[in-house]
N, C-alpha and C positions, 0 to 999 in steps of 0.2 A: 604744675608750675609754682615755684616758690621763689620769693625774693626777686621777682621780676626776671627770673632766668628760665630759659627754655628747657623743657624736659626732652632730652635727646635719647632716642632709641637707637641702639647699635644697628648698623646696616645688616649685619648677619641675622638680625631678628625679623626684620620686615622684608628682606629681599625675596622677590618671587622667583620661582623656578621658570625656566623657559617653557613656554606652552608647547606641548607635544601634539602633533597632528596625526591623524590616523593615516595608515598607509593606503594609498589609492593606486592600485596597479594599472587600472584603465587610464588614469590621468598620466602616469609616468610613461605608459606605452604610447599615448597620443603625443606627449612631448618629444619622445625619442623619434617617433615617425616624422614630426615636424622638423626636428633637427636634421634627420637624415635627408628629408626632402630638400632642406635648405642647402645641405652639402652637395646633393646631387645637382641642384640648380647651378651652384657655383662651378661644379665640375663640367656641367653642360656648357656653361658660358665659356669656360677656359678651352674646352674641346672645340667649340665653334670658332673661337679666335685662332686656335691652332690650325683647324681645317682651312680657314680663310687664308692663312699664311702659306699653307702647303699648296692651295690652289693657285696662289700668285706665283709661287716658285715653279709649279708645274707648267703654268703658261709660259714663264720665261724659258724653261728648259725646252719646251716644244718649239718656241721661236728660234732658239739657238740651233736646235737640231735641223730645223728646216733651212736655216741659213747655211749650216755646215754641209748639208746635202747638196745645195746649189753649188757651193764652192768646190766640193769633191767632184761633181759632174764636170765643172769647167776645167779642173786640174786634169781629170782623166782625158778630156778631149785634147788638152795641150800635149800630154805625154804621147797620145796616139799619133798626133801630127809630127812630133819630134822623131818618133821611131820610124815613121814612114819616110822621112827625108834623110835619115842617117845612113852611111855606107855599109855594105854587107861585109861580114867577116871573111868571106871567101873570095873577095875581089883580089885576084893575083896580079892585076895590073897596077895596083896601088904602089906608089913609091914609098921609100922609107920615111920620107917626110910626111907623106899622107898617112902612113901607119902610125906615126907618132901623133899626128893630129887626131887620128881616130881614137887612139888610146886616151889622149887628153880629153877628147870630147866625151868618151864613155865615162871617164872619171868624173868629168864635170856634171854629166847627166846623173851619175850615181850620187854625187854630192847634193845636187839640187833635189833629186828625188828623195834622198834620205832626209834632207832638211824639211822638205814639204811634208814628208810622212810623219816626222816628229811633231810638226805643228798640228797636223790633223789628229795625231794620237793624243796630244795634250787637250785639244778641244773636246774630243769624244770623252776623255777621262773626266772632264769637268761637267759634262752634261748627262752622263749615264750613271747607273748604279754600280756597285762593286763587281757584280757579275759581268757588266759590260767592260770594265777595266781588265778583268782576267781574260776576256775574249780578245781584247786588243793586244794584250801581252803575248798570248798564245800565237796570234797571227804574226806578231813581230818576229817571234822566234822562228816561225815557219818560213818567213821570208828571208831570214838570215841563213837558213840551212842551204848548203851548197851541195847539189846533187851532181850527177854525171854531166849535166849540161851547164854547170857553173851558174853564171849570172842570169841565164835565161830562166831557170827555175824561180829565182827571186822575182823576176818580172811577172811571171805567171801568177805567183801568189799575190803580188800587188794588184794585178788586174782583177783577181777574184775579190779581194778585199774592197776595192773601190767600185765594184760593179753596182748597178742600180738595185739589183735584187738583194744583194747583201746589205746595202744601206737600209732599204725598206724593211728587211727582216729585223735589223737591230732596233729601228724605231718602233716597230710593232711590239717587239718583246718588252721594250721599256714601258710602253703605254699599258700593255696587259698587266705588268707587275704593279704599276701605279693604280690601275683600276681595281685590281684585286685587293690591294691594301685599303683603298677608299671604301669599297663595298663592305669590307669587314668592319671598318669603323662605323659605317652607317648602320649596320645591323646592331652593333653594340649600343649606339646612341638611341636607336629605336626601342630596344629593350629597356634601356634606362628610362626613357620618356614614358613608356607604358607603365613601368613600375611606379613612377612619380604620380601619374594620373590616377592609378588605382589607389594609391595611398590618399590622395586628395579626396577622391569620391568616398572612400571609406570614412575619412574624417568628417565630411559633410553629413553623411548618413548618421554617424554617431551623434553629431550636434543636433540634428533634427529629432532623433529618437529621444535624446536627453531633454529637449525642449517640450515635447509632447508629454513625456512622463512627469515633468515638473508642473505643467500648466494645463493638464487635460480637463480639470474641473472648470476652470475659467472659460476654456473654449466651448465646453458644453453649454454653459450659461449664455454666452454670446450667441451661439447658434439657436438656442431656444427663444431668445428675445427677438431675433430676426424673423423666425418663423411665425411668432405671435403677431408681430407688426404686419407681416404680409397677409396673414389671415384676417386681421381686423380691417385692413385696407380693402381686401376683396369683398368683405361683408358689406361695408358702407358703400362701395361703388356699385354693388348689384341691387341695392334696395331702391325700389321705385316708390317714392313718397307720393301719395295721391294729392294733387293740388300743387306740387312743386313745379318749378319752371320746366317747360317742356324741353328746353335746350339741354338741361342737365342729363336727360335721358340719353342723349346722343353724344355726350362728351367722351364716353368710353368707346365710341365706335367711329371716331374721326378717321381711323385708318381704312374704313370701308369705302369702296368705290360707290358713290351714290348713284342710284338709278334715276331715271327721269321722274318716276312717281315719287321717290323719296325727296328729291329736290323741290318738286311742286308742293308736296304736302308740308314740308318744313318751312317753305317760304310763305304759304298762305294761311297757316294755322293761327298766326298772330292777328289775323283780321276777322276771325269768326267769334261771335259772342252769342250768349243765350238771351232770348227775349221771352219774358214772362209777364202776361197781362194781369196776373193775380198779385197785386202789390200788398194785399192785406195780411198775408201769412207766408211762411217759408214754403218753398217748393220742396215737398217732402221726398218723393221717390218717383219711380216709373209708373206708379199706379195711375197717375193723372193722365198719362198718354194711352192707357189701355182701357179707358172708359168708353162711353158711347161717342158716336161720331159728332154729336152736337157739342161736345166739350173738348174736341181735339184742338181747337184753336186757342186754348189757354196758354200753350207753351210751344216755342219753336226756336229757330236760329235766326241770325242776322249777319250781314256782311258790312264791315266798316269800309266805306268807299271814299270818305273824306275826313280830314282832321283839321280843325281850326282852333288854335290855341290849346286850351285844355278840354275842348269839346270834340266829340266824334259824331259823325252822321252815319246812321245805320240804315241799310236797305233790307227790308224783310217783306213778308206776305201780308196783304190786308186781312186775310182770314186769321192770321196769328194775333194781330193786335186787337181785332174785333172792333167794338165801339168805344173802347176805353182810351182816355187821353194820356194816361201815364203807363209806363212799362218798367218792369224791373230788368235792368241790363246787368248780366254777370259776365265778367271779363277777366283775363289774366289768371292769377292764382286765387280764384274764388273771391275777388273783389267785385263789388256791385255798386250801382247807383240807380236812382230813379230817373228815367228818361221821359222826355215829352214827345208826344206824337205830333209831328209837323203836319202831316196830311196822309190820307189814304185814298186809294182808287180801287173800288171793288171790281170794276170791269177788267182791269189789267192785273188785279191781285198784287198790287205793289203798295207798300207803306214806307214812310220815312220817319225815323225816330232820332232825336238829338239827345245826347247824354254827356255828362262830364266824367272824366277819368282822372286818376291820380297822375301826378307828374312823372313818377318813376315807373309807370306802367309800360309794358312792352307792346301794347296795342298799336297797330299801325295800319294805314290805309292799304287796301289791296291794289295790285296792278290791274288795270282795266284792259280787257281784250276786245276783239272784234267778232261778233257772232255772225256777221255776213260772210266770213271766210271759212266757216266750219265745213268739214268734209265728212261724209258718211264713213263710219268705221274709225274715226279719229279717237285715240285714247283720251279719257278724261277721268277725273276723280271728283267725288262729292264729299265736302267737309261740312259737318253739322254736329248737332247735339241730340242724338236720338234718345228718347225717354228721359230727357232732362239733363241736369248738371252732373248726374252720376256717371254719365258716359259722354261728357263733353269732349269736343275735339276729335270725334270719330271720323275716320277716313275710309271711304269705300271706292273701289276702282271699277271702271267699265269703259264702254265705248259709246259713241253717238250712234244710236240705232235707227234714227229717222230724222228728217228735216221737214220744215214747213208743215207741221201737224196742226190740225184744227180740232181742239179738244173741247167738247161741251162741258159747261160747268154750271152747277146748281148753286147760285150764290146765296139765296135766302133759305135754302134747305126746305123747299116746299114741293120737292119731287118734280120740279119743272126746271128744265135747263134754261138759263138766262142769257148765256153768251158763249160764243166760240172763242176759246183762247188760242192765240197763235203761239206755238211752242215747238221745241225740238225734243226728240225722244232719246232717253238713255237707258242702259240696262244695269247701271250701278244700283245696288240696294239703297232704297230711300224709305226710311222708317218714320213713324210718328215722332216729331221733334226735329226732323231734318228740314221741314218746311221753312223756307227763307234762307237756307244755307247756300253755300257757293258751289257752283260747278266750275272746276278749274281745268285749264288745258295743260299741255306738256311744258309750257313755259311759265307755269305758275300764275297765269292771268285769269281773271274772272270772265267767263263767257256766258254765264247764265245763272238764274236764281231758281233753285229747286222749289217746285210749287205743289205738285200732286202726283199721284200714281193710281193705277187701276187696281182696286182692291176687290178682286173677284176670285171665286173658287177656280182652281186650275189655271190661274193666270199669274205668271211670274216675270219679273224683270221688265215691267213696263212703267217707267216713270217719265215725268215731263218737267221741262224747265223753261222759264221765260227768257228769251234771248236778251243778252245784256244791252244790246243797242236799244231795244224797246224799253227796257227797265230804266236806262239812263235818261231817255226822253221823258218818261213819266216822272222820274225823280226831280228833274229840273223844274217841271211845272208845279209839283207839290211843294218844293222849296219856295218858289216864287208866289204861288197863290193858295197853297194849301189844298187844292183840288184840281181835277182835270175836267174840262168842259168838252162834251161830245156833241156833235150835230144832232138835232132832233127835227125830223120832218113833220112831226105833229099829226101822224096818221095812226089809226088802229089797224093792226094787221092780223091775218089768220093764215095758217098753212093750207095750201090747196089740197094737200093729202088728207086733211082732216074734214073737209066739207062734204056734205051729202049730195046725192044725185039731184035732188030738187033744186038745191042752190046752183049746181052746175048748169042745169037747164035754164034757170032764171037768168043767169048772166051769160048764157050762150057760149060757154067755154067748150072748146073742142075736146072730144073724148080722149085724144092722145096726150093731152097736157095734164100731167100728174104731179108736176113740181112747180113751185112758185109761191107767191104770197098774194092773198086777196085783201084789197083795201076796203076797210069798213068806214067808219066815220073819219072825216077830215076836219081837223081843227081850223076854226076861222083865223085868217091872217097867218097861218103857219107856213113853213117852207114848202110843205106838200101842196097846199092850196095855191101858193105863188108859182109853183112849178107846173100847175095844171092837172094835178092828180084828182081823180074823182072816185066816188064810192063805186064799188064793184069792179074797179080796174084790177087786173092781175099782172103783177110784175114778174117776168120770167128771166130777165137779164139786166145787170147793172154794172156799169164801168167795164163792160166786156167780159164779165164773169157770170156764169150760170147761177141763178138764185134758186136753191132747193127749198129753203124754208126761212122762217123769220130770223134764226140764228145767223145764217149766212148773210141775210140782208143787213142786219145790225153790224156784222163784222166789216162788211165793205164800207158802210157809212162811217164807222168808227175809225177805219184806217185812214180817213182823210180829215181827221180832227185838227191837224196842224195846217194843212193847206186850204181846206174848205172849198175844194174845186166843185164846179158844176159837172155832174156825172151823166153820161148818156145812158138811157134805159130803153128796154123794149117791153111793151105792155099789150095785153089783150083787152080790148074794149068792144063790147057787144059782139064778141066772137071774132073780131078782126085784130091782126097784129099791127101795132102802131109804135113809132119811135117818139120818145119824149126826153126832155132834159130835166133832171132834178137838181135844184139849187140847194147848196148847203150853207149859204149865208145871205 
């Protein structure tokens, strides 16, 4: 650019040539097919309109033919009547005037008939095809032909033309011709429609094939990502993290129909905790529960039966807590706190522990059942922590194998039984660490506290639980007073089965008395002394129950700890049977 003038380049120098596209036969073929399909659709629409118009005309023709048929029948009847009443040509008695009248009448009839015939011919010509017109013309010529009989031949032809059979034949011929033409058109339209549909299907297939050829790589990537996500989701949903919320284990199985056992277990599992009286160190493993019997009480289970604010009240066995005032309570997802022992009762083997829990914990009180309604053979489950926290929340299933069992228990581990425990028997597996756990019925309610089992060679499935009604009564007293007070008659007793013959002779005990208890020393001002018991008395019956030994005597006395009733008794004194009443207060 010079002197502020634009530098102009001639158009011929910078003009571009029109861009040339490569020849695409497939595209041109597809465009031609689409154009052809569009034309066929237009032809189809036009043909449909034409067919509709023809159908309307056809209906009008049929209506007119039906009307003409009725009119022809009526006209034929009129002509027949007129012929019947007209004079005969051979009537020789007719006068010239009558003959003239006859000729005029015939002429008039011919004119009327000719006029009516022309009207009918015109209507038929309008309502039929060209072939029908030719038939009408032929019939007309035949009626005009004069044969040997003259006018009579013409009438015979008219009668044939206007007969009902001839009319129905003409109508049927017309309908058959119309139906043939319509069916031909329908076949042609059907072929055209099939061709159009075939072209459309082929066009759609070509589009789909072209799409996959162009985007196959992207589709493979999308499918791969979806499969990867499904695989990752399956892996994470099937991993069971130890210590995670127990509810998460069952989230993937919500579509299962829960059995009674499943419902009971999942309802009660949140009320079971681990009780460990060793608070100085971590509970390491199951080794603690496989040691000697004297150390089995270091760890067990507990049932949360009440929750007040942020504190829970736990029911467990007295032999689990031992003589320690603090217990390590593990709950939920391995959360724990140090609980305080409120009270213990060694005779009933029940202890109560109070502990604080986190506000977001899922621990909840269990539903309480009624042990007095238990039925032999009733299904139950036992939930506890066998061998410690490593197997916490274990569930075992069984039935009630026996009711009203009296199980001897050695409380102080001196190889001498101290008390008969009132219990019911179950066959569900009870392992070390299950002590203090819950026995749950089919409704998910607590009916007993697992306490002990018979651990002998060749003995399986004999475990015992404290009835929940008895456990609740003990728990209320422990919460209120920290202990349970039992009646004490203040006498020293010995089993009759253990005394020698010299002693039996000294007290004059009959030889057939092999069961009962022998009274030794009687404490001064004790309940025994106030009741009239003396040294060398032998008690054989108490409160209507046979007394076999000291365990049975103590059980009957302890069963009246709440009412402290005066109990009737039968004793042998100086060899004679005597009734006496023993006071408990």
